[in-house]
C-alpha positions as CSV (number, residue, x, y, z in Angstrom):
1,M,0.0,0.0,0.0
2,K,1.4,3.4,-1.0
3,R,1.7,5.8,1.9
4,S,3.1,9.1,0.5
5,S,4.0,12.1,2.6
6,G,1.0,13.6,4.2
7,D,-1.1,10.4,4.2
8,R,-2.9,9.3,7.3
9,W,-4.8,6.3,8.4
10,I,-8.5,7.1,9.1
11,A,-11.1,4.6,10.1
12,A,-14.6,5.6,8.9
13,P,-17.7,3.9,7.6
14,R,-16.1,4.0,4.1
15,R,-13.0,2.1,5.3
16,A,-12.1,-0.3,8.0
17,A,-9.6,-0.2,10.8
18,F,-6.0,0.6,10.1
19,G,-7.2,1.4,6.7
20,R,-7.6,0.3,3.2
21,A,-6.9,3.7,1.7
22,A,-5.1,6.8,3.0
23,F,-6.4,10.3,3.1
24,G,-3.9,13.1,2.4
25,R,-3.5,15.6,5.2
26,A,-5.6,18.2,3.4
27,A,-8.5,15.7,3.2
28,F,-8.8,15.6,7.0
29,G,-11.2,18.6,6.7
30,R,-14.9,18.9,7.4
31,A,-15.9,16.3,4.9
32,A,-13.5,13.6,6.0
33,F,-14.0,14.4,9.7
34,G,-17.8,14.1,9.2
35,A,-17.5,10.8,7.4
36,L,-15.4,9.1,10.1
37,A,-17.9,9.6,12.9
38,L,-21.3,9.1,11.4
39,G,-21.2,5.3,11.4
40,A,-20.0,2.4,13.5
41,L,-16.2,2.2,13.7
42,A,-14.7,-1.2,14.5
43,F,-11.6,-3.3,14.5
44,A,-12.3,-5.7,11.6
45,S,-10.0,-8.7,11.3
46,A,-10.3,-8.7,7.5
47,A,-9.1,-5.1,7.4
48,L,-6.3,-5.5,9.8
49,G,-4.4,-7.4,7.1
50,A,-5.4,-5.1,4.3
51,C,-2.0,-3.5,4.2
52,S,0.1,-6.6,4.4
53,K,3.1,-5.3,2.3
54,T,6.0,-4.4,4.5
55,S,7.1,-0.8,4.0
56,P,10.7,-0.1,3.0
57,R,13.4,0.4,5.7
58,D,14.5,3.7,4.2
59,G,11.4,5.4,5.6
60,E,9.6,5.7,2.3
61,G,6.6,3.9,3.7
62,A,6.7,5.5,7.1
63,P,3.7,7.5,8.3
64,S,4.2,11.1,7.5
65,P,5.3,13.4,10.4
66,S,1.8,14.8,10.8
67,A,-0.1,11.5,10.3
68,S,-2.0,9.7,13.0
69,V,-4.5,6.9,12.9
70,L,-8.0,7.5,13.9
71,T,-9.4,4.0,14.5
72,I,-11.5,3.1,17.5
73,S,-13.0,-0.2,18.6
74,V,-16.5,1.0,19.3
75,G,-19.1,2.9,17.4
76,L,-18.8,6.6,17.9
77,G,-22.4,7.6,17.4
78,T,-24.2,10.9,18.0
79,C,-27.2,11.9,20.1
80,D,-30.7,11.4,19.0
81,D,-31.9,13.5,21.9
82,L,-29.6,16.4,22.8
83,A,-31.4,17.2,26.1
84,T,-31.2,13.6,27.3
85,C,-27.5,13.3,26.3
86,E,-26.7,16.6,28.1
87,R,-28.5,15.4,31.2
88,E,-26.8,12.0,31.2
89,C,-23.4,13.6,30.4
90,D,-23.8,15.9,33.4
91,A,-24.7,12.9,35.5
92,G,-21.3,11.4,34.6
93,S,-21.9,9.2,31.5
94,A,-18.7,9.3,29.4
95,D,-20.6,7.6,26.5
96,R,-23.2,10.4,26.4
97,C,-20.5,13.1,26.7
98,R,-18.7,11.5,23.7
99,R,-21.8,11.2,21.7
100,L,-22.7,14.8,22.5
101,A,-19.2,15.9,21.4
102,A,-19.7,14.1,18.1
103,S,-23.1,15.8,17.6
104,Y,-21.6,19.3,18.0
105,A,-18.4,18.5,16.2
106,L,-20.3,17.2,13.2
107,G,-23.4,19.4,13.4
108,S,-25.5,16.2,13.5
109,G,-28.7,17.1,15.3
110,A,-27.0,20.1,16.9
111,P,-25.5,23.4,15.7
112,R,-22.0,22.7,14.4
113,D,-19.6,23.8,17.1
114,E,-16.2,22.2,17.0
115,T,-15.0,24.1,20.0
116,R,-17.8,22.8,22.2
117,G,-17.3,19.4,20.6
118,T,-13.6,19.4,21.6
119,A,-14.4,20.4,25.1
120,L,-16.9,17.5,25.4
121,Y,-14.4,15.0,24.0
122,E,-12.0,16.2,26.6
123,R,-14.6,15.8,29.3
124,A,-15.4,12.3,28.2
125,C,-11.7,11.6,28.1
126,A,-11.3,12.8,31.7
127,M,-13.9,10.1,32.5
128,N,-11.5,7.5,31.0
129,D,-13.3,7.0,27.7
130,A,-10.4,5.9,25.4
131,P,-12.2,6.7,22.0
132,A,-13.0,10.2,23.3
133,C,-9.3,10.7,24.1
134,V,-8.4,9.7,20.6
135,F,-10.8,12.2,19.1
136,A,-9.8,14.9,21.5
137,G,-6.2,14.3,20.3
138,Q,-7.2,14.6,16.7
139,M,-9.1,17.8,17.3
140,H,-6.0,19.4,18.8
141,E,-3.6,17.9,16.2
142,Y,-5.7,19.2,13.3
143,A,-7.0,22.5,14.9
144,H,-10.6,21.6,14.8
145,G,-12.3,24.1,17.1
146,V,-9.0,24.8,19.0
147,P,-5.6,26.1,18.0
148,K,-3.2,23.4,16.6
149,D,-1.4,21.9,19.6
150,E,0.6,18.7,19.0
151,A,1.7,18.5,22.6
152,A,-1.9,18.4,23.7
153,A,-2.6,15.7,21.0
154,V,0.2,13.7,22.5
155,H,-1.3,14.0,26.0
156,F,-4.7,12.7,24.8
157,Y,-3.2,9.9,22.7
158,A,-1.1,8.8,25.7
159,H,-4.1,8.8,28.0
160,A,-6.1,6.7,25.4
161,C,-3.1,4.3,25.2
162,D,-2.9,4.1,29.0
163,L,-6.6,3.1,29.0
164,G,-5.9,0.3,26.6
165,G,-7.0,2.0,23.5
166,S,-4.9,0.6,20.6
167,A,-5.7,3.6,18.4
168,G,-4.2,5.9,21.0
169,C,-1.1,3.8,21.2
170,Y,-0.7,3.8,17.4
171,N,-1.2,7.6,17.2
172,L,1.2,8.1,20.0
173,A,3.8,5.9,18.2
174,I,3.6,8.1,15.1
175,M,4.1,11.2,17.2
176,F,7.2,9.7,18.8
177,E,8.5,8.3,15.6
178,N,8.4,11.7,13.9
179,G,8.9,14.1,16.9
180,R,5.5,15.7,16.7
181,G,4.6,17.4,20.0
182,V,7.2,15.3,21.8
183,A,11.0,14.5,21.4
184,R,11.7,12.0,18.7
185,D,12.2,8.6,20.1
186,P,12.1,5.7,17.6
187,G,12.6,3.2,20.4
188,K,9.6,4.3,22.2
189,A,7.7,4.4,18.9
190,A,8.6,0.8,18.2
191,A,7.4,-0.3,21.6
192,L,4.1,1.5,21.1
193,Y,3.7,0.0,17.6
194,Q,4.4,-3.4,19.1
195,G,1.6,-2.9,21.7
196,A,-0.8,-2.0,18.9
197,C,0.4,-5.0,16.9
198,A,-0.3,-7.3,19.9
199,A,-3.9,-5.9,19.7
200,G,-4.2,-7.1,16.1
201,A,-3.2,-4.1,14.0
202,K,-1.2,-5.4,11.0
203,T,0.1,-1.9,10.1
204,A,1.5,-1.5,13.6
205,C,3.3,-4.8,13.2
206,D,4.9,-3.6,10.0
207,R,6.0,-0.3,11.6
208,A,7.4,-2.0,14.7
209,R,9.4,-4.4,12.6
210,D,10.8,-1.7,10.3
211,L,11.9,0.5,13.2
212,Q,13.5,-2.5,15.0
213,A,15.3,-3.4,11.7
214,S,16.5,0.2,11.3
215,A,17.8,0.2,14.8
216,A,19.7,-3.1,14.2
217,D,21.2,-1.7,11.0
218,A,22.3,1.4,12.8
219,A,24.0,-0.6,15.5
220,E,25.8,-2.8,13.0
221,A,27.0,0.3,11.2
222,R,28.6,1.6,14.3
């Protein structure tokens, strides 16, 4: 699978987890952001092997510096009844806060308000909802409703990863691999990719193997 500079992995109803096709960075705008959240997102075993070709060691196939995967293992969903979602979110339901966030971020059943959507994703993340943390990270990484802040994106991806969210680990690995919002650390990136690989993400397996091979080659050269 070709992954040219600027491409990213995005899971949406039109593609399965750890992707069949890549969207360029510019494509992660309103249309792409809307598409990725309107349906059920899931880890699909058939899709995990869709990109089975190992990427070159020279970095040609590496995720671009700004790329991150947006793949979660549960349906995102929006709110059918805003008032009920708001009430249940206020009562402490992370799921309702996340759905409310999606409703505002997408303008689905609510006035489009990405700033409010981001705040609600952050609120659900604080309640330890891993998918919400991933989306909060994406909102900050791509300046949806908030100023671009890659360090904040790293924070949210890390929390998602700590909660066991493979997408968070994969996103965080890309940030470490490319030094986005955090000091570049290929070793840390490899370990994170390996964790996502253990969860069944074929692409993460490829990246972990490539980084480990690069590290071995560098050691031999010394």
